[in-house]
C-alpha positions in Angstrom: 131.0 117.5 110.9 133.3 118.7 108.0 131.9 119.2 104.5 131.7 115.9 102.7 134.2 115.3 99.9 133.3 111.8 98.9 130.2 109.8 98.1 130.4 107.8 101.3 130.9 111.0 103.4 127.9 112.7 101.6 125.6 109.7 102.2 126.7 109.5 105.8 126.3 113.2 106.5 123.0 113.4 104.7 121.7 110.5 106.8 123.1 111.7 110.1 121.9 115.3 109.7 118.4 114.2 108.5 118.2 111.9 111.6 119.1 114.9 113.9 116.4 116.9 112.2 113.8 114.3 113.2 115.2 114.1 116.7 114.7 117.8 117.1 111.2 117.7 115.7 110.3 114.9 118.1 111.3 117.0 121.0 109.0 119.9 120.0 105.6 119.9 121.8 103.1 118.3 119.5 100.9 121.5 119.6 103.9 123.5 118.2 104.8 120.8 115.7 101.4 120.4 114.1 99.8 123.9 114.5 100.6 125.5 111.2 99.1 128.8 112.5 101.7 129.1 115.3 104.7 131.2 114.2 108.1 132.1 115.7 109.9 135.2 114.3 113.3 133.9 113.2 115.8 135.3 110.6 113.4 138.2 109.7 110.5 135.9 109.0 107.8 134.0 110.7 108.3 130.2 110.7 106.9 127.0 112.1 108.1 123.4 111.8 105.9 122.9 108.7 107.6 125.9 107.0 111.0 124.4 107.7 110.1 121.0 106.2 108.4 122.7 103.2 111.5 124.7 102.6 113.7 121.6 102.6 111.2 119.8 100.3 111.1 122.6 97.8 114.9 122.8 97.6 115.0 119.0 97.2 112.7 119.5 94.2 114.9 122.2 92.8 117.9 119.9 93.0 116.0 117.0 91.5 114.8 119.3 88.7 118.3 120.5 87.9 119.6 117.0 87.8 116.7 115.8 85.7 117.1 118.5 83.1 120.9 117.9 82.9 120.4 114.1 82.6 118.1 114.7 79.7 120.8 116.8 78.0 119.5 120.2 78.9 121.0 123.0 80.9 119.0 123.8 84.1 118.2 127.3 85.0 119.8 127.6 88.5 118.5 128.4 91.0 115.2 128.8 89.2 113.8 130.5 86.1 113.8 134.3 86.8 116.1 134.0 89.9 119.8 134.3 90.6 121.7 133.3 93.7 121.4 136.9 94.8 117.6 136.8 94.6 117.2 133.6 96.6 115.3 135.4 99.4 112.6 136.2 96.8 112.8 132.6 95.6 112.5 131.3 99.1 109.3 133.4 99.5 107.9 131.8 96.4 108.8 128.4 97.6 107.1 129.1 101.0 104.0 130.1 99.1 103.9 126.8 97.4 103.9 125.0 100.7 101.8 127.5 102.7 98.6 125.3 102.5 100.4 122.1 103.3 99.6 120.4 106.7 102.5 119.4 109.0 101.7 115.7 108.3 101.8 116.2 104.6 105.1 118.2 104.9 106.6 115.3 106.8 105.5 112.9 104.1 106.8 115.1 101.3 110.2 115.9 102.7 110.9 112.3 103.5 110.0 111.3 100.0 112.0 114.0 98.3 115.0 113.3 100.6 114.9 109.6 99.5 114.8 110.8 95.9 117.9 113.0 96.4 119.6 110.1 98.1 118.9 107.9 95.1 120.5 110.6 92.9 123.6 110.5 95.0 123.7 106.7 94.9 123.4 106.7 91.1 126.7 108.6 90.6 130.3 107.5 91.2 132.6 109.4 93.5 134.3 110.9 90.5 131.0 112.1 89.0 130.0 113.6 92.3 133.2 115.4 93.4 135.2 116.2 90.3 134.8 120.0 89.7 133.4 120.9 86.3 132.6 117.2 85.6 129.2 118.4 84.4 129.1 121.7 82.5 125.9 122.7 84.3 127.5 122.8 87.7 129.8 125.6 86.6 133.1 125.8 88.5 132.0 123.4 91.2 130.9 119.8 91.5 127.6 117.9 91.5 128.5 116.8 95.0 128.7 120.4 96.2 125.1 121.0 95.0 124.0 117.8 96.7 125.8 118.7 100.0 123.9 122.0 99.9 120.6 120.3 99.2 121.0 117.8 102.0 123.4 117.9 105.0 124.2 121.6 104.9 120.5 122.5 104.5 119.6 120.0 107.3 122.0 121.8 109.7 120.2 125.1 108.9 116.9 123.4 109.6 118.1 122.1 112.9 119.3 125.6 113.9 115.9 127.0 112.9 114.0 124.3 114.8 116.1 125.0 117.9 115.1 128.7 117.6 111.5 127.7 117.2 111.7 125.5 120.3 113.3 128.4 122.3 110.5 130.7 121.1 107.9 128.2 122.1 109.1 127.9 125.7 
């Protein structure tokens, strides 16, 4: 699927890739899905399905936070206070820590809820607001839609790839 360039394409891609994520999760053995102590070594780190869902949830929260600060008239600190895009590996470690005590069942609940919240943000904006570069000063030289693509469909594709690697490691 090509990168979305309209509101309809973004909503469709986010929905389709999120559904594929759940199809992959459903194909994993229940013991691997729900055992948060089981780990596969992928991309230079140990991961399990709960970690993947927690990662997505935390990035949803970042996106929702940026949007909320901007809607209130502020300028969000992107990607997070004390971090730059170059230091996202350290940020991802911090985000993993936040979810490290979460059960698989809670991770499922959290990521579904935060996904719905991000979808509501997408729906609340016009196509022009989403995909006009520099429409919002806080998005820099890009568009709000680009941030939302990264927080949804593109991130879901990464999660699918990671889950396929987890499944391969488990068999």
